C-alpha positions as CSV (number, residue, x, y, z in Angstrom):
1,M,-88.5,-30.3,-118.2
2,E,-87.0,-27.1,-116.8
3,T,-84.0,-25.6,-118.6
4,N,-81.4,-23.5,-117.0
5,L,-81.2,-20.3,-119.2
6,E,-77.4,-19.7,-118.1
7,E,-76.7,-22.9,-120.1
8,V,-78.5,-22.1,-123.3
9,E,-76.4,-20.8,-126.1
10,V,-77.4,-17.8,-128.3
11,I,-77.2,-18.0,-131.9
12,P,-73.6,-17.5,-133.2
13,E,-74.3,-14.0,-134.6
14,L,-75.2,-12.9,-131.1
15,K,-72.6,-14.4,-129.1
16,W,-71.0,-11.0,-128.5
17,V,-74.2,-10.0,-126.9
18,D,-73.7,-12.9,-124.4
19,T,-70.0,-11.8,-123.8
20,I,-70.9,-8.0,-123.2
21,T,-73.7,-9.0,-120.9
22,H,-71.3,-11.0,-118.7
23,L,-68.8,-8.0,-118.7
24,L,-71.3,-5.5,-117.9
25,D,-73.6,-7.6,-115.2
26,N,-71.4,-10.4,-113.8
27,S,-67.7,-10.3,-114.5
28,I,-66.4,-9.4,-111.1
29,R,-66.9,-11.7,-108.1
30,I,-67.1,-10.1,-104.5
31,P,-65.1,-12.5,-102.6
32,I,-66.6,-12.6,-99.2
33,L,-70.2,-12.2,-100.5
34,G,-69.9,-14.4,-103.4
35,Y,-72.0,-12.0,-105.5
36,R,-71.2,-11.0,-108.9
37,I,-71.3,-7.5,-110.3
38,G,-70.0,-6.2,-113.6
39,L,-68.8,-2.9,-115.1
40,D,-72.4,-1.4,-115.5
41,P,-72.8,-0.4,-111.9
42,I,-69.4,1.0,-112.0
43,I,-69.9,2.8,-115.1
44,G,-73.2,4.2,-113.5
45,L,-71.2,5.6,-110.6
46,V,-70.3,8.6,-112.9
47,P,-73.0,11.0,-112.8
48,V,-75.4,11.1,-115.8
49,A,-72.5,10.3,-118.3
50,G,-72.3,6.8,-116.7
51,E,-75.9,6.1,-117.2
52,V,-75.9,7.5,-120.9
53,A,-73.0,5.2,-121.8
54,S,-74.6,2.2,-120.2
55,F,-77.9,2.9,-121.8
56,S,-76.1,3.3,-125.1
57,I,-74.3,-0.1,-124.9
58,S,-77.4,-1.6,-123.9
59,G,-79.5,0.0,-126.7
60,L,-77.0,-1.2,-129.5
61,M,-77.2,-4.8,-128.0
62,I,-81.1,-4.6,-128.3
63,L,-80.7,-3.2,-131.9
64,S,-78.7,-6.1,-132.9
65,M,-81.1,-8.6,-131.3
66,A,-84.0,-6.9,-133.3
67,R,-81.9,-7.2,-136.6
68,H,-81.6,-11.1,-135.8
69,G,-85.4,-11.7,-135.6
70,V,-86.4,-11.2,-132.0
71,S,-90.0,-10.1,-131.8
72,G,-91.4,-6.9,-131.2
73,K,-92.7,-7.9,-127.8
74,V,-89.5,-9.0,-126.8
75,I,-87.8,-5.7,-127.9
76,L,-90.4,-3.7,-125.9
77,K,-89.8,-5.8,-122.6
78,M,-86.0,-5.3,-123.3
79,L,-86.5,-1.5,-123.9
80,W,-88.4,-1.4,-120.6
81,N,-85.6,-3.0,-118.7
82,I,-82.9,-0.7,-119.9
83,V,-85.3,2.7,-119.6
84,L,-86.0,1.6,-115.8
85,D,-82.3,0.8,-115.4
86,A,-81.3,4.2,-116.8
87,L,-84.0,6.4,-115.1
88,L,-83.5,4.8,-111.6
89,G,-79.7,4.8,-112.0
90,V,-79.5,8.4,-112.1
91,I,-80.9,8.8,-108.5
92,P,-77.8,9.5,-106.1
93,F,-77.0,6.4,-103.9
94,L,-80.3,4.5,-104.4
95,G,-79.8,4.5,-108.1
96,D,-76.3,2.9,-107.5
97,I,-77.7,0.3,-105.4
98,F,-80.3,-0.4,-108.1
99,D,-77.7,-0.6,-110.5
100,F,-75.7,-3.2,-108.6
101,T,-78.9,-5.5,-108.2
102,Y,-81.1,-5.0,-111.4
103,K,-78.8,-6.3,-114.2
104,A,-80.9,-5.2,-117.1
105,N,-78.5,-6.7,-119.7
106,T,-78.8,-10.2,-118.1
107,R,-82.6,-9.8,-117.8
108,N,-82.6,-9.0,-121.7
109,L,-80.2,-11.9,-122.4
110,N,-82.6,-14.1,-120.6
111,L,-85.7,-12.8,-122.4
112,L,-83.6,-13.6,-125.7
113,K,-82.9,-17.1,-124.6
114,E,-86.4,-17.6,-123.7
115,H,-87.6,-16.3,-127.0
116,Q,-85.1,-18.5,-129.0
117,L,-85.4,-21.7,-126.9
118,E,-89.0,-21.8,-126.0
119,G,-90.8,-19.2,-128.3
120,L,-92.1,-17.2,-125.4
121,H,-93.0,-13.5,-125.9
122,E,-94.0,-13.8,-129.7
123,G,-95.9,-11.1,-131.2
124,S,-95.4,-7.6,-132.6
125,G,-96.1,-5.8,-129.2
126,I,-98.4,-3.3,-131.1
127,G,-101.0,-3.6,-128.2
128,I,-98.4,-2.6,-125.7
129,I,-97.2,0.3,-128.0
130,L,-100.7,1.4,-128.3
131,F,-101.6,1.3,-124.8
132,V,-98.4,3.2,-123.9
133,L,-99.2,5.9,-126.5
134,F,-102.7,6.2,-125.1
135,V,-101.5,6.7,-121.6
136,I,-98.8,9.2,-122.8
137,F,-101.3,11.2,-124.7
138,S,-104.0,11.0,-122.0
139,V,-101.5,12.5,-119.5
140,I,-100.3,15.2,-122.0
141,G,-104.2,16.0,-122.5
142,L,-104.6,16.2,-118.8
143,L,-101.7,18.4,-118.3
144,V,-102.9,20.7,-120.9
145,Y,-106.5,20.9,-119.5
146,G,-105.0,21.4,-116.0
147,L,-102.7,24.4,-117.3
148,Y,-105.8,25.9,-119.2
149,A,-108.0,25.7,-116.1
150,T,-105.1,27.3,-113.8
151,W,-104.6,30.2,-116.1
152,S,-108.5,30.7,-116.6
153,W,-108.7,30.6,-112.9
154,L,-105.9,33.1,-112.4
155,F,-107.0,35.5,-115.1
156,E,-110.4,35.4,-113.7
157,A,-109.1,36.1,-110.0
158,I,-106.9,38.8,-111.2
159,G,-110.0,40.4,-113.1
160,F,-108.8,39.9,-116.8
């Protein structure tokens, strides 16, 4: 039996997360289109500061969810959603369109509800963290090697 996540109640301690998510992502109905937006994309119209404010609010919500027992894997997925939202949101015009459609907080609330209701996304997420760290250090290593190779070639070409 399929459950509509919008009808699922979050635990009472996290009810405020549901309220803030609605305010940020779905509180304003566009009459002709019937599409809902929230304050998040409107805040995001302020260059950089808007994205920082939105990211901070979303981060506080994730921190609260982590304190109430959400698994590490869910937290990583939630962090991915808000980082993606913040990074793409700073791109002029395209970032604003992305902000109106992506709704990272709603995605995170749905992850919370799936975790709470169905026990999905269990686990610590350590495998994901280790993979991301491996990729980051590999890229840094390749950049350092590339810089070294470039300087070596340049000094050899100049005659040092």
